[in-house]
C-alpha positions in Angstrom: 137.6 37.7 57.8 140.1 40.4 56.8 137.5 42.4 54.9 135.1 42.2 58.0 137.9 43.3 60.5 138.6 46.3 58.2 135.0 47.2 58.2 134.4 47.0 61.9 137.6 48.9 62.9 136.2 52.4 61.8 133.1 51.7 63.9 135.0 50.9 67.0 137.1 54.1 66.6 133.8 56.2 66.4 132.4 54.6 69.5 135.6 55.1 71.4 135.5 58.9 70.5 131.8 59.1 71.6 132.7 57.3 75.0 135.5 59.7 75.6 138.3 57.2 75.0 140.6 56.8 72.2 142.7 59.2 70.2 139.7 61.6 69.3 138.8 62.0 73.0 141.1 65.1 73.5 139.2 67.1 70.9 136.4 69.4 72.1 133.1 69.8 70.3 132.5 73.5 69.2 129.0 73.9 68.2 127.9 77.3 67.3 130.8 78.9 68.7 132.8 81.9 67.3 135.3 82.7 69.9 138.2 80.8 71.3 137.7 78.1 73.9 140.4 79.4 76.1 138.9 82.9 76.2 135.6 81.4 77.1 136.8 79.3 79.8 138.9 82.3 81.4 135.8 84.5 81.5 133.9 81.6 83.3 136.7 81.3 85.9 136.9 85.0 86.6 133.1 85.6 86.8 131.9 87.1 90.1 129.3 84.9 92.0 125.8 86.1 91.7 124.1 87.4 94.7 121.4 85.2 96.2 117.9 86.0 95.4 115.6 87.3 98.0 113.4 84.7 99.6 110.1 84.0 97.9 108.1 85.8 100.6 110.0 89.0 100.1 109.5 88.8 96.4 105.9 87.9 96.4 104.7 90.1 99.3 106.0 93.3 97.9 103.6 96.3 97.9 104.8 97.4 94.4 104.7 94.1 92.6 101.8 91.8 94.0 99.4 91.2 91.2 96.8 88.7 92.4 93.9 88.9 94.8 95.4 86.2 96.9 98.8 87.7 97.3 97.2 91.0 98.0 95.1 89.6 100.9 98.1 88.0 102.3 100.1 91.2 102.1 97.4 93.0 104.2 97.1 90.3 106.5 100.8 89.7 107.4 102.4 93.3 107.0 99.1 95.5 107.4 100.3 97.4 104.1 97.9 98.1 101.2 99.1 97.4 97.6 100.4 100.4 95.8 98.8 101.5 92.6 96.5 99.6 90.2 96.8 95.7 89.8 97.8 96.2 86.0 100.6 98.7 87.0 102.0 96.1 89.6 101.9 93.3 87.0 103.8 95.6 84.7 106.5 96.4 87.2 107.4 92.8 87.5 108.8 92.5 84.0 109.6 96.0 83.0 113.0 97.8 83.1 113.8 100.4 85.8 113.7 103.4 83.6 112.8 106.8 85.1 109.3 107.8 84.2 110.3 111.2 82.9 113.0 109.6 80.6 110.8 107.2 78.7 112.1 107.1 75.1 108.9 107.8 73.3 108.9 110.9 71.0 105.1 111.6 71.3 105.3 111.5 75.2 108.2 113.9 75.2 106.5 116.3 72.8 103.3 116.2 75.0 105.3 117.0 78.0 106.7 120.1 76.4 103.1 121.3 75.8 102.2 120.6 79.4 105.2 122.4 80.7 104.2 125.6 78.6 100.8 125.5 80.1 102.1 125.1 83.6 104.3 128.2 83.1 101.3 130.1 82.2 99.4 129.1 85.3 102.3 130.0 87.5 102.3 133.4 86.0 98.6 133.7 86.8 99.4 132.6 90.4 101.9 135.2 90.8 99.4 137.8 89.5 96.6 136.6 91.8 99.0 137.0 94.8 99.8 140.5 93.9 96.1 141.4 93.8 95.5 139.8 97.2 98.2 141.7 98.7 96.8 144.9 97.1 93.4 144.1 98.7 95.0 143.4 102.1 96.7 146.8 102.1 93.4 148.6 101.1 91.2 150.0 104.0 87.9 148.4 104.6 86.1 151.6 104.0 87.3 151.8 100.4 86.3 148.1 99.8 82.7 148.6 101.0 83.1 147.4 104.7 84.7 144.5 106.5 82.1 142.0 105.5 82.7 142.8 101.7 86.4 142.9 101.9 86.4 139.5 103.9 84.1 137.8 101.2 86.3 139.2 98.5 89.5 137.8 100.1 87.8 134.4 100.4 86.8 134.3 96.8 90.4 135.4 95.7 92.0 132.6 98.0 89.6 130.0 96.5 90.7 131.1 93.0 94.4 130.9 93.9 93.9 127.3 95.2 92.2 126.4 91.9 95.0 127.7 89.9 97.5 125.8 91.9 95.5 122.7 91.1 95.1 123.6 87.4 99.0 124.0 87.3 99.7 120.4 88.2 96.6 118.5 87.3 97.9 117.4 83.9 101.5 116.5 85.0 102.2 112.9 84.4 104.8 112.9 87.1 102.2 114.1 89.8 99.8 111.4 88.7 102.5 108.6 88.8 103.5 109.9 92.4 99.8 109.9 93.6 99.3 106.3 92.2 102.6 105.1 94.0 101.2 106.6 97.4 104.2 109.1 97.5 102.1 112.3 97.2 102.6 115.0 99.7 99.1 115.9 101.2 100.5 119.4 102.1 100.2 120.3 98.4 96.6 121.2 96.9 97.0 119.0 94.0 97.5 115.8 96.1 94.5 116.6 98.3 92.4 117.2 95.1 93.3 113.9 93.7 92.8 112.1 96.8 89.3 113.9 97.4 88.3 112.8 93.9 89.3 109.3 94.2 87.5 108.9 97.4 84.2 110.4 96.1 84.3 108.2 93.1 83.7 104.9 95.2 84.5 104.8 98.8 82.3 107.7 99.6 79.3 106.2 97.7 79.7 102.8 99.4 79.7 104.8 102.8 76.6 106.7 102.0 74.8 103.6 101.0 75.7 101.8 104.3 74.5 104.8 106.2 71.1 104.9 104.5 70.7 101.2 104.4 71.4 100.8 108.2 69.5 104.0 109.1 72.2 105.8 110.8 70.4 108.8 109.5 68.0 109.6 111.2 68.5 107.3 114.1 71.7 109.0 115.2 71.9 112.1 113.4 69.3 114.0 111.3 71.6 114.7 108.5 75.1 113.8 107.5 77.3 114.7 104.6 80.8 113.5 105.2 83.8 115.5 103.9 86.6 113.5 105.4 87.5 110.0 105.0 87.5 107.8 108.2 89.0 104.3 108.1 89.3 101.9 111.2 91.1 98.8 112.1 91.4 96.7 115.1 95.0 95.7 115.6 96.0 94.9 112.0 92.5 93.9 110.7 90.8 96.6 108.6 86.9 97.0 109.1 84.8 97.8 106.2 81.7 100.1 106.8 78.8 98.0 108.3 80.9 94.8 108.8 80.2 92.4 111.7 83.2 92.4 114.1 83.5 89.7 116.8 83.3 90.9 120.3 86.7 89.5 121.3 88.2 91.6 118.6 86.4 94.8 119.4 87.3 94.5 123.1 90.3 96.7 122.8 90.0 100.3 121.3 90.5 100.6 117.5 92.9 102.8 115.6 91.3 105.5 113.2 92.7 107.3 110.3 91.1 110.7 109.6 91.9 112.0 106.2 90.9 115.5 105.6 91.2 117.2 102.2 91.5 120.9 103.0 94.5 122.5 104.4 95.2 123.4 108.0 95.1 121.7 111.3 91.9 121.5 113.3 90.6 120.1 116.5 88.0 117.2 116.5 85.8 115.3 118.8 85.5 111.6 118.3 82.3 109.8 119.6 81.2 106.1 119.3 77.5 105.6 119.8 75.4 102.5 120.0 71.7 103.5 119.1 70.4 99.7 119.7 70.3 99.3 123.4 67.0 97.6 124.3 64.8 99.4 127.0 62.4 96.9 128.5 60.4 99.5 130.3 59.4 101.5 127.2 59.7 98.5 124.7 62.1 100.7 122.6 65.8 101.3 122.0 68.0 103.9 123.8 71.6 105.2 122.8 74.7 104.5 124.8 78.2 106.1 124.5 80.9 103.8 124.0 83.8 106.4 123.6 84.1 110.2 123.7 87.2 112.4 123.5 87.7 116.0 122.7 90.5 118.3 121.5 92.1 115.7 119.1 94.3 117.5 116.5 94.2 116.2 112.9 95.7 117.7 109.7 95.9 116.4 106.0 99.4 114.9 106.8 98.6 113.7 110.5 95.4 111.9 110.9 96.2 108.7 112.7 94.4 108.4 115.9 94.9 105.6 118.3 91.9 105.6 120.7 94.1 103.8 123.3 96.9 106.3 123.1 95.5 110.0 122.8 97.8 112.9 122.5 98.5 114.9 125.5 96.2 117.9 124.5 93.3 115.7 124.0 90.6 115.1 126.8 89.1 111.7 127.5 85.6 112.0 128.6 84.4 108.4 128.2 86.9 105.6 128.0 86.5 102.8 125.6 83.5 100.6 126.5 83.8 97.2 124.7 80.7 96.8 122.3 78.3 94.1 123.3 74.8 92.7 122.4 72.9 90.7 124.9 71.6 87.2 123.7 68.4 87.3 121.7 68.7 91.1 120.9 69.1 92.1 117.3 72.4 93.3 116.0 73.8 96.6 117.5 75.1 99.4 115.2 78.2 101.2 116.3 78.6 104.6 114.7 82.1 106.2 114.9 81.5 109.9 114.4 84.2 112.7 113.8 82.9 116.2 114.8 84.9 119.3 113.8 85.2 121.8 116.8 84.4 125.5 116.0 86.0 126.7 119.0 89.8 126.2 120.0 89.5 123.7 122.9 86.6 122.3 124.7 86.8 121.0 128.3 84.0 118.9 129.7 82.6 119.4 133.2 82.0 116.6 135.7 78.3 116.5 134.9 79.0 116.1 131.2 81.3 113.2 132.1 78.7 111.6 134.2 76.1 112.1 131.5 78.4 110.3 129.0 79.2 107.4 131.2 75.4 106.5 131.7 74.5 103.0 130.7 71.8 104.4 128.3 70.2 107.6 127.2 73.0 109.4 125.7 71.8 112.1 123.2 74.4 112.9 120.5 72.4 115.7 119.0 72.4 117.7 122.2 76.3 117.2 122.5 76.7 118.7 119.0 74.6 121.7 119.9 76.5 122.2 123.3 80.0 122.1 121.8 79.0 123.7 118.5 80.5 121.3 116.1 79.6 119.7 112.9 80.0 116.1 111.6 82.7 115.9 109.0 83.3 112.0 109.0 81.7 108.7 109.9 82.4 104.9 110.1 80.3 102.1 111.4 80.5 98.5 112.3 78.0 95.9 113.8 78.1 93.4 116.7 76.0 90.6 117.8 75.9 88.0 120.5 78.6 85.4 120.0 80.6 82.8 122.0 83.1 85.4 123.5 80.5 88.3 124.4 80.0 86.7 127.9 83.7 86.8 128.7 83.9 90.2 127.3 81.2 91.6 129.4 82.6 89.9 132.5 86.1 91.4 132.1 84.6 94.8 131.5 82.3 94.6 134.5 79.1 94.9 132.4 76.1 93.2 133.9 73.5 91.5 131.9 75.3 88.6 130.4 72.9 86.2 131.9 69.9 87.9 130.4 68.2 86.6 127.3 65.6 88.6 125.1 63.0 86.7 123.6 60.2 88.0 121.3 56.7 88.2 122.9 54.2 86.0 121.3 51.3 87.7 119.9 48.0 87.2 121.7 45.5 84.9 119.9 42.3 86.4 118.9 39.3 85.1 121.0 37.6 82.3 119.4 34.0 83.2 118.4 31.6 80.3 118.4 29.2 80.3 115.5 25.5 79.7 115.8 24.8 76.1 115.3 21.0 76.8 114.2 22.0 78.1 110.7 23.5 74.5 109.9 20.5 72.5 111.0 
């Protein structure tokens, strides 16, 4: 019994140490520690409280870090803001350190920047030389240049060459490209206008031309159209893609346009919304109807937002917004939104022209373009069809014909010709 008690006693002592009782309970376990315990405890006690992290919605719905299609759609739907840059770049920003782009610690990158800076200095020297040449030509009388026409053409070519030099001076700068991808570019500078124009022509302009040709906007509305400005449209916060079907309850209120031009200077434009699919029962064909018309709207590369419900003071509203509508049984209606650049400074419509634009049908856009001497520079389009809300929209707008239903006329049957029975006897 004495031997058994001696063997059990060490085991009980070990159990007491593990349970926190007994003489070994005051000792602390220091596994993989190299500093004093008191120093570690002191640092823990004096540590400042960490700030609370932002809510999940603020972290996820960030235009710089959203990296999934679901979150991108949620960002556009809730905030109306588009994601910045490519999806790969936004995914990299979630885990990368916030190091300035020009201070990246890569030797090859820094050496390449030195070469680009030397090339930029050469382009700046050529720009100054070209400006001196332009000033010299301006000071030269027109007779010595061969006449006013020759002098004007020479100045135009020299100014175009000067703009090309400005673009070539910054086209290879990585800082410029980064700012453009981040959406922080200044559209007053030629390089950012050039990059925006090139990006638009690579995909979005091709899609727009495809929709125009597929839906026969050319030649039903215009005989020819080559857009040089990007036009985007949204109803409230809902962006509309070219050719998209829009519910009549959404299009009841005027949309907001963004006219992005890619050449310098401010100009006045005319905005017209035309429906070329109005049924005409008398002639068994279709007429055109004007849904909106306004002139003298100023736009520039940095100021292209146009709210059709709140036009600027210098603009003239000829035809207020008429809600798009399609009667029951009729095919879908195409609504073409056209931006026309005015050749003159300002255009004011007469009362007869206002009456012509407010007609229910028979609006001729081609004659309007000839009359105001303008050219189309941008276009957008959407479609509408009879839906559950169309009758209410027509009633609130005071439009007649909500109780009319179009039906296809059945083709007449050919007269039955009775065959001669004698041949079968």
